[in-house]
VOROGU-678842 format. One record per atom (N, C-alpha, C, CB): residue in three letters; y, x, z. Coordinates in pm, whole numbers, plus 50000, padded with zeros to 5 digits. Glycine has a CB too. Example, Ala and Ser with C-alpha at 12.3 -4.5 7.8 and 13.67 -1.06 7.14 Angstrom:
2
Ala494315131950780 Ala495505123050780 Ala496705132050780 Ala495535113150905 Ser497755128550708 Ser498945136750714 Ser500035129050787 Ser499405140850572 
// end
This chain:
254
Met478864865550083 Met479744874550008 Met479214876349867 Met479864888350078 Asp480024874349766 Asp479614875349627 Asp479764889549579 Asp480414865849539 Thr478614896349558 Thr478674910249515 Thr478084912149377 Thr477954919149613 Gly477764901449306 Gly477124902449177 Gly478114903649064 Gly476254890549154 Thr477624900448943 Thr478444901948823 Thr479694893548830 Thr477644898348701 Asn479604881348885 Asn480794872748890 Asn481894879148970 Asn480444859248948 Ala481534885649081 Ala482554892349163 Ala483204903449083 Ala481934897949291 Gln482394910849006 Gln482944921648926 Gln483864916148818 Gln481834929848863 Glu483504904948760 Glu484344899048656 Glu485674894448712 Glu483624887348590 Arg485684891148842 Arg486944886448902 Arg487784897948956 Arg486664876549014 Ala487354910148933 Ala488154921748975 Ala489484921448904 Ala487414934948947 Leu490394930048949 Leu491744930048895 Leu491724930248743 Leu492524941848947 Pro492584922248675 Pro492564921348530 Pro492924934448464 Pro493494910548484 His492544935548335 His492864947448258 His494294946948209 His491904948948141 Gly494784958448161 Gly496074959048093 Gly497214962048187 Gly496334946148023 Pro498454962248134 Pro499634966048213 Pro499824957748338 Pro500854964848128 Ala499404944848336 Ala499604936348453 Ala498884941948575 Ala499134922048426 Arg497754948748552 Arg497014954648664 Arg497824965148734 Arg495704960548615 Leu498694971848663 Leu499414983148718 Leu500744979148781 Leu499654993448611 Thr501124966448769 Thr502444962148816 Thr502624965148964 Thr502654947248790 His501664960949048 His501824962849192 His501544977149234 His500904953449268 Leu501064985549142 Leu500844999649173 Leu502025008349131 Leu499585004549105 Ala503035002249066 Ala504145009949009 Ala504875018649112 Ala505135000548947 Pro505105013949236 Pro505805022749331 Pro505025035249368 Pro506135015149456 Val503715035149344 Val502875046449384 Val502515055149264 Val501615041449452 Leu502095048849154 Leu501655056349037 Leu502825058948944 Leu500545048848963 Arg503205071748932 Arg504355075648850 Arg503955087648765 Arg505595078948939 Pro504635089948654 Pro504345101948574 Pro504495114548659 Pro505285102848451 Val503525123348650 Val503555135548730 Val504375146248659 Val502125140648758 Arg504785156148734 Arg505575167048678 Arg504675177548616 Arg506465173348785 Ala505155183748510 Ala504385194248444 Ala504145205648541 Ala505115199448318 Gly502945210948538 Gly502615222248625 Gly501825218348748 Gly503845229148666 Asn501985205948794 Asn501265201448913 Asn500515188548885 Asn502235199449031 Gly500055187048760 Gly499435174448721 Gly498255170448806 Gly498995175148580 Phe497335179648829 Phe496145176448907 Phe496505172849050 Phe495165188248906 Glu497315181449115 Glu497655179149256 Glu498415166049276 Glu498485190749310 Glu499395163449190 Glu500205151349207 Glu499405138849173 Glu501465152049119 Ala498555139649072 Ala497715128149037 Ala496745125049151 Ala496945130848907 Leu496165135549211 Leu495265133549324 Leu496005127149440 Leu494645146949367 Glu497205131949469 Glu497995126349578 Glu498255111449557 Glu499315133949592 Gln498655107949434 Gln499025094049408 Gln497825084649411 Gln499705093049273 Ile496705088849354 Ile495535080049355 Ile494965078949497 Ile494455085249258 Leu495055089849573 Leu494675089049715 Leu495535078749788 Leu494805102849781 Gln496825078349756 Gln497715068549818 Gln497275054449782 Gln499155070949774 Val496915052049657 Val496445038849615 Val495245034549699 Val496085038849465 Val494305043849717 Val493105040749794 Val493425038649942 Val492065051849779 Arg494225047749998 Arg494515047050142 Arg495415035250176 Arg495175060050189 Leu496285031150082 Leu497135019550105 Leu496355006450090 Leu498305019650009 Gly495165007250035 Gly494404995050012 Gly494924986649897 Gly494384986750137 Leu495684992649805 Leu496244985049695 Leu495164980249599 Leu497274993449620 Val494064987449594 Val492854982649528 Val491824980649639 Val492334992749415 Pro491434968249668 Pro490574965649783 Pro489194972149769 Pro490414950749802 Glu488544973749883 Glu487184979049884 Glu486284970249796 Glu486624979750029 Gly485474976649713 Gly484554969449627 Gly485114966049491 Gly484134957049694 Glu486434967849472 Glu487024965249341 Glu487304978349270 Glu488314957049356 Arg487574977449141 Arg487684989549062 Arg489124993549039 Arg486994987848930 Leu489305006349027 Leu490605011948991 Leu490915008248846 Leu490625027349011 Pro492175009248806 Pro492465007748663 Pro491625017548581 Pro493965010148635 Ser491455014348455 Ser490605022648370 Ser491165036848357 Ser490455016348231 Glu490315046048313 Glu490755059748291 Glu491925060148193 Glu489605068448240 Arg491845052248089 Arg492925052147990 Arg494235047648053 Arg492565042847872 Glu494185036848133 Glu495395031748197 Glu495985041948294 Glu495095018748270 Leu495125047948375 Leu495605057648472 Leu496175069948404 Leu494475061648566 Ala495485074948303 Ala495965086848234 Ala497305084448168 Ala494945091348129 Glu497465072648107 Glu498745069448042 Glu499845067748145 Glu498615056647959 Arg499525061348257 Arg500535059048360 Arg500995072248422 Arg499985049748469 Leu500045080948451 Leu500355093748516 Leu500785104448417 Leu499155098548594 Arg500525101748287 Arg500835111248180 Arg500085124348199 Arg502345113948174 Ile498785122848220 Ile497905134348228 Ile496755132148131 Ile497375136648375 Ser495995142548105 Ser494855141448014 Ser493705134348084 Ser494415155347964 Arg492785128948005 Arg491605122548062 Arg490745132948135 Arg490785115447952 Val490745145248085 Val489985155948150 Val490505158348291 Val490055168948067 Thr491825159448305 Thr492425161448437 Thr492125149748528 Thr493945163548426 Leu492245137548475 Leu491985125648555 Leu490545125648606 Leu492255112948474 Arg489595129248521 Arg488205129448563 Arg487965139648674 Arg487295132448444 Glu488695150748670 Glu488595160548779 Glu489095154548910 Glu489395173148744 Val490175146748902 Val490715140049020 Val489695130049075 Val492045132948987 Leu489135121748988 Leu488175111649031 Leu486915118049089 Leu487815102448914 Lys486545129849037 Lys485385136949091 Lys485635141149236 Lys485045149249004 Val486865145449266 Val487205149049404 Val487075136849494 Val488635154749411 Leu487565125249448 Leu487495113149529 Leu486035108849550 Leu488275101749462 Gln485205110749448 Gln483775107649464 Gln483135116849566 Gln483045108749330 Asp483455129549558 Asp482885139149653 Asp483285136049796 Asp483315153349617 Gln484455129949814 Gln484935126349947 Gln484395112749993 Gln486455126149948 Gly483615106249909 Gly483045093349946 Gly484025081849943 Gly482455094250080 Leu485125083349869 Leu486145072849864 Leu485925063249747 Leu487515079049853 Val485335067949640 Val485075059549523 Val483685062849468 Val486175061549413 Glu483185054049383 Glu481955056849311 Glu482085052149167 Glu480735050149379 Ser481415059049078 Ser481435055648936 Ser480215047248902 Ser481485068448848 Arg480445036148832 Arg479335027448790 Arg479395025848639 Arg479415013548862 Arg478225025348578 Arg478145023848434 Arg477845009448398 Arg477085033048377 Gly477925006748268 Gly477604993448220 Gly478834985648181 Gly476834985948324 Arg478604973248138 Arg479694964848089 Arg480784963048192 Arg479154951348047 Tyr480394961548317 Tyr481374959448424 Tyr481494971948510 Tyr480974947348511 Gly481304983348448 Gly481404995848521 Gly482835000548537 Gly480615006348451 Gly482965012348592 Gly484275018148618 Gly484215026048747 Gly485365007148626 Thr485375028848804 Thr485465036148930 Thr485825026249039 Thr486505047748921 Phe484945024549137 Phe485105014349241 Phe485425020849375 Phe483825005849252 Val486295014149450 Val486685018949582 Val485595015549683 Val488045012849626 Leu485225025349763 Leu484195023449866 Leu484825021150003 Leu483265035549871 Ala484065014750090 Ala484515013150229 Ala484575026950293 Ala483565003650310 Arg485615029150371 Arg485775042050437 Arg484945042350564 Arg487245044950468 Pro484005051650576 Pro483175052150696 Pro483975056650817 Pro481995061550675 Ala483655050750930 Ala484305054651056 Ala483285061751143 Ala484895042251130 Thr483755071151224 Thr482875078351316 Thr483215074051458 Thr483015093751299 Gly482185068951530 Gly482455064151664 Gly483125050551661 Gly483315074151740 Gly483675046051774 Gly484365033351782 Gly485745034151720 Gly484465028751924 Pro486415022451702 Pro487745022051641 Pro488765030851714 Pro488255007851637 Arg488725030851846 Arg489705038651921 Arg489455053551904 Arg489665034852070 Thr488175057251901 Thr487825071351879 Thr488305075851741 Thr486305073551893 Glu488075067451642 Glu488485070851506 Glu490005071551496 Glu487935060551406 Leu490705062351563 Leu492165062551562 Leu492685075451620 Leu492715050551639 Arg492135079651733 Arg492585092051796 Arg492255104151708 Arg491955093651935 Arg491105103651642 Arg490745114751553 Arg491745115951439 Arg489325112751498 Arg492075104551377 Arg493045104851266 Arg494445108251317 Arg493055091451192 Gly494785103051436 Gly496115105651491 Gly496335120251523 Gly496325097451613 Ala495255127551548 Ala495385141851579 Ala495805149851457 Ala494075147251633 Asp495635144051339 Asp495955151151215 Asp497365148451164 Asp494975147451108 Val498095139451231 Val499455136251186 Val500395135951305 Val499485122551111 Asp501685137251277 Asp502705135551380 Asp503035120651383 Asp503995144451352 Val502415113451475 Val502535098951477 Val503975094451498 Val501645093151587 Glu504675100651593 Glu506045096451621 Glu506965098951501 Glu506585103751745 Asp506775110251435 Asp507575113051316 Asp507285102851207 Asp507295127251266 Thr506015099551189 Thr505635089651088 Thr506275076151117 Thr504115088251082 Leu506255072051243 Leu506825059051280 Leu508345058951261 Leu506485055551427 Arg509005069851298 Arg510465070351283 Arg510865070451136 Arg511025082851353 Phe510155078551057 Phe510495079350914 Phe510215066150845 Phe509695090650847 Arg509125059750880 Arg508825046550825 Arg509945036650856 Arg507485041250880 Glu510435036850981 Glu511505027651019 Glu512775030250939 Glu511795028851169 Val513145043050924 Val514345046450847 Val514245040950705 Val514555061650845 Leu513095043050641 Leu512935038750502 Leu512845023650490 Leu511705045250440 Asp512105017150581 Asp511965002650576 Asp513294995750602 Asp510914998050677 Val514005000250705 Val515294994150737 Val516284996550623 Val515864999850871 Gly516275008450569 Gly517175011450458 Gly516895003050336 Gly517075025950422 Ser515625001650300 Ser515284993750181 Ser515634979050200 Ser513804995350147 Ala515424973750322 Ala515784959850348 Ala517274957550331 Ala515344955750490 Gly518084966650387 Gly519534965450374 Gly520004966650231 Gly520224975750458 Leu519424975950156 Leu519814977750017 Leu519444965649932 Leu519164990449960 Cys518244960249955 Cys517834948349879 Cys518794936749903 Cys516404944249918 Ala519144934650030 Ala520034923550063 Ala521434925750007 Ala520094921750213 Ala521874938250002 Ala523224941149954 Ala523344939949803 Ala523634954949996 His522204941549733 His522214940349587 His522324925849544 His520944946649527 Asp522844923849426 Asp522854910449365 Asp521564909049286 Asp524124908249273 Leu520504904949354 Leu519194904349290 Leu519184893749180 Leu518104901249394 Gly518574897249068 Gly518444887948957 Gly517284878448979 Gly518264895548827 Pro517114868648892 Pro516044858648908 Pro514654864848919 Pro516064849048791 Glu514344874748835 Glu513014880848838 Glu512824888748967 Glu512814889948717 Gln513864895449014 Gln513754902849139 Gln513564893449258 Gln514994911649160 Arg514264882349256 Arg514114872449363 Arg512714866449361 Arg515164861249349 Arg512184864549241 Arg510824859349229 Arg509824869249289 Arg510484856549081 Arg510064882149269 Arg509164892349324 Arg509164892049476 Arg509564906249274 Val510324889949536 Val510394889149682 Val509594877149731 Val511864888149730 Arg509804865549668 Arg509084853349710 Arg507584854749688 Arg509614841149633 Ala507194860849575 Ala505764862449546 Ala505104871749648 Ala505554867849404 Ala505804882449685 Ala505264891749785 Ala505114884849920 Ala506154904149797 Leu506084876449955 Leu505994868950081 Leu504834859050075 Leu507314861550109 Asp504694852149963 Asp503584842649949 Asp502244849849961 Asp503664835349814 Gly502194862149911 Gly500964869849920 Gly500534872350063 Gly501124882949849 Thr501494874750151 Thr501154876650293 Thr500754863450357 Thr502334882850368 Arg501404852750316 Arg501124839650375 Arg499724834650337 Arg502174829450331 Asp499304837550215 Asp498044832250163 Asp496864841750183 Asp498184829050018 Ala497114853650235 Ala496054863750244 Ala494994859950348 Ala496664877350279 Ala493744862450312 Ala492654861150409 Ala492794872350513 Ala491254861650339 Pro492224870450632 Pro492384880750737 Pro492034894850690 Pro491534877250855 Gln490934896250616 Gln490514909650574 Gln491444915650469 Gln489094909150520 Asp492294907250408 Asp493224912050305 Asp494654912850355 Asp493154903050185 Tyr494884909550483 Tyr496264908250529 Tyr497024921450524 Tyr496294902850670 Arg496404932250568 Arg497144945050570 Arg497524949350429 Arg496314956050639 Arg496654946750333 Arg496974950050194 Arg498174941850148 Arg495754947450102 Ala498184928650179 Ala499304920150140 Ala500584924250211 Ala498984905450171 Asp500454928150338 Asp501614932950413 Asp502194945450348 Asp501204935850559 Thr501314954650308 Thr501754966850241 Thr502484963550111 Thr500564976050213 Leu501944954350033 Leu502554950649905 Leu503934944349926 Leu501644940849828 Phe504094936750034 Phe505394930650064 Phe506444941550089 Phe505294921250187 His506084951350172 His507024962050203 His507294970850081 His506494970550318 Leu506244973350002 Leu506434981249881 Leu507334974049781 Leu505084984349817 Ala507264960849778 Ala508134953149688 Ala509594955049726 Ala507764938149692 Leu509894954749855 Leu511284956749899 Leu511734971049868 Leu511424953850049 Ala510854980649893 Ala511214994549862 Ala511454996149713 Ala510105004149908 Gly510634989549632 Gly510794990449488 Gly512054983849437 Gly509624984449421 Leu512584974149513 Leu513814967049474 Leu515064973149538 Leu513714952349511 Ser514894984149609 Ser516024990349678 Ser517014996749582 Ser515535000649777 Gly516564999349460 Gly517415006149363 Gly517275021249368 Gly518845002449386 Ser516395026249455 Ser516215040649470 Ser514745044149448 Ser516685045549610 Pro514375049349331 Pro512985053449309 Pro512515063849410 Pro512825058949168 Ser513415072549454 Ser513045082749552 Ser512665076249684 Ser514185092749573 Leu513425066249726 Leu513105059149850 Leu511735052449837 Leu514195048649883 Ala511505045949723 Ala510225038949703 Ala509055048749709 Ala510225031549568 Ala509215060449648 Ala508155070349647 Ala507885075749788 Ala508505081949552 Glu508945078649862 Glu508775083649998 Glu508155073050088 Glu510125088250055 Tyr508545060350064 Tyr507975049650146 Tyr506485048350122 Tyr508685036350119 Ala506065049249996 Ala504645048349965 Ala503865059150039 Ala504405049449814 Ala504435071150043 Ala503755082450109 Ala503635080250259 Ala504495095450080 Val504735076250324 Val504685074650469 Val503855062350506 Val506115073350527 Arg503865052250421 Arg503065040250450 Arg501565043450440 Arg503435028750353 Ala501205052350349 Ala499805056550338 Ala499355063150468 Ala499615066250220 Arg500205071650525 Arg499855078150652 Arg499745067850764 Arg500915088750689 Leu500645058250764 Leu500635047850867 Leu499395039050855 Leu501905039250858 Asn499075034850732 Asn497915026250712 Asn496615033150752 Asn497835021750568 Asp496575046250734 Asp495395053850773 Asp495115051950922 Asp495585068750740 Leu496165050251000 Leu496015047751144 Leu495785032951173 Leu497255052651219 Leu496535024351107 Leu496435009951134 Leu495065004451097 Leu497505002451058 Asp494405010751000 Asp493075005950960 Asp492055007151072 Asp492595013750839 Cys492355014951175 Cys491455016351289 Cys491675005551394 Cys491625030051351 Ile492724997451377 Ile493074987451477 Ile492634973751430 Ile494594987651507 Pro491984965951514 Pro491584952451472 Pro492804943551452 Pro490634946251577 Leu492654934151359 Leu493734924451338 Leu493754914651455 Leu493554916851203 Leu494924912851513 Leu495114903651625 Leu495874891351577 Leu495874910551742 Val495364879551606 Val495944867251553 Val497414866051591 Val495174854951603 Arg497744868551714 Arg499134867151758 Arg500034877151686 Arg499244869151909 Asn499544889151670 Asn500334899251602 Asn500594895351457 Asn499624912751608 Val499564890051389 Val499724885751250 Val500724874251242 Val498374881551190 Glu500624864651334 Glu501554853251333 Glu502994857951353 Glu501164843151443 His503174867251446 His504514872451472 His505034880151351 His504524881551597 Ser504154888251294 Ser504534895951176 Ser504914886851061 Ser503394905251134 Gln504164876051044 Gln504434867050933 Gln505764859850951 Gln503304856850919 Ala506094856251073 Ala507384849951100 Ala508524859551066 Ala507474845551248 Gln508334872351100 Gln509354882351067 Gln509464884350916 Gln509014895751135 His508334884250845 His508374885450700 His509204874250638 His506944885250642 Ala508974861950686 Ala509694850450631 Ala511194851750658 Ala509154837350692 Ala511554855650780 Ala512964857250814 Ala513594868550735 Ala513134859750965 Leu512834879150714 Leu513324890550638 Leu513584886850493 Leu512324901950645 Ala512624879750431 Ala512804875550293 Ala514014866350280 Ala511544868450241 Glu514194857450376 Glu515344848350372 Glu516654856150381 Glu515264838150487 Ala516714866050469 Ala517934874150483 Ala518224881850355 Ala517804883750601 Val517184887450294 Val517364894950169 Val517884885750060 Val516034901450125 Leu517274874150045 Leu517674864849939 Leu519044858749965 Leu516644853849926 Asp519454857950092 Asp520784852850127 Asp521864863450118 Asp520764846950267 Gly521454875950094 Gly522434886750087 Gly522944891150223 Gly523584882550004 Asp522174888650328 Asp522574892350464 Asp522004906150497 Asp522084881650568 Ala522744916550460 Ala522244930250478 Ala522074933850625 Ala523194940250411 Asp523044930250709 Asp522944933450852 Asp521744926350914 Asp524234929450926 Gly521564913650879 Gly520434906150932 Gly519114911850887 Gly520534891650892 Ala519024915550759 Ala517784921250705 Ala517434934150777 Ala517914923750553 Arg518434942650799 Arg518174955350868 Arg517694952951010 Arg519434964150869 Glu518314943551081 Glu517934940951220 Glu516524935151230 Glu518934931551285 Ile516194925751141 Ile514844919951142 Ile513804930751113 Ile514734908551040 Met514094939151014 Met513144949750979 Met512994959651093 Met513604956850852 Arg514084962651162 Arg514014972051274 Arg513084966451383 Arg515424974751332 Glu513214953651412 Glu512334947251511 Glu510884947251463 Glu512794932851539 His510714944651336 His509374944251276 His508694957951291 His509454940151127 Cys509404968451261 Cys508854981951273 Cys508554985251419 Cys509834992251215 Ala509414980851508 Ala509204983551651 Ala507924976951701 Ala510404978551733 Gly507604964951648 Gly506374958251688 Gly505144966051644 Gly506334944251629 Thr505154970851522 Thr504034978851473 Thr503884991651554 Thr504224982151325 Ala505014998151584 Ala504985010551661 Ala504405008151800 Ala506385016651672 Ala504814997151862 Ala504314994151996 Ala502804991751994 Ala505034981852053 Leu502324984551893 Leu500894981751882 Leu500104994651864 Leu500624972151764 Leu500595003251776 Leu499895015751749 Leu499905024851871 Leu500535022951630 Arg501055025751937 Arg501115034152057 Arg500195029052166 Arg502545034952110 Gly500065015752172 Gly499205009952273 Gly497745013752252 Gly499334995052274 Phe497295013652128 Phe495915017252100 Phe495685032252114 Phe495525012851960 Leu496725040052094 Leu496595054552106 Leu496635059152251 Leu497695061452027 Ser497235051052339 Ser497405055352478 Ser496085055152556 Ser498425046552548 
// end
């Protein structure tokens, strides 16, 4: 594993391009709740795995501009994340705020049950299905332009090319891409929130080769339905896809 300077240099590039895949999560916050909303959104970025463990968050300047908060407020948010052991600050030429591995207590099943006790799992699964199925149908019903179609294909390629340890992150980005293309910013924002809760549970489950293969086949069929404008087909494939995830999670929780 390369953990030296070269690995740091290969971290996500600087500038607006770094924030492209974070757009569904990082949005300007409302006046009056800047700290709370900024904390919520950056927590979502970390919990969704949109910035992988060991890599750095966008710079303070980029985050502050994106969220439209002061650097002082942003530093208060990052201090909370450091205190929670989610990120660490490093100095130097290749410094910044880096995402840390999330420690688990006990075995994976014990940790899953511990996290599951803090959320309404069935509500999370149902709400996720409603939003995922809805976004798939809306994407397929829209007349997607060339750039939007490219985004769908690129997100699918990301899941196909992902290494096992990066698969859940690529899977999340694929679903976020569809939510972002639904035409409803509110849907995209709600999906990011519910997906963060779901990923918090899924991170406790080992990746199973058969499950990944099945999921990838569904992703390919889903992308094809969306690009073909088959709204009914896209909704049905997504519904089956969500049911598979729900069954896997319920199995580990039982």
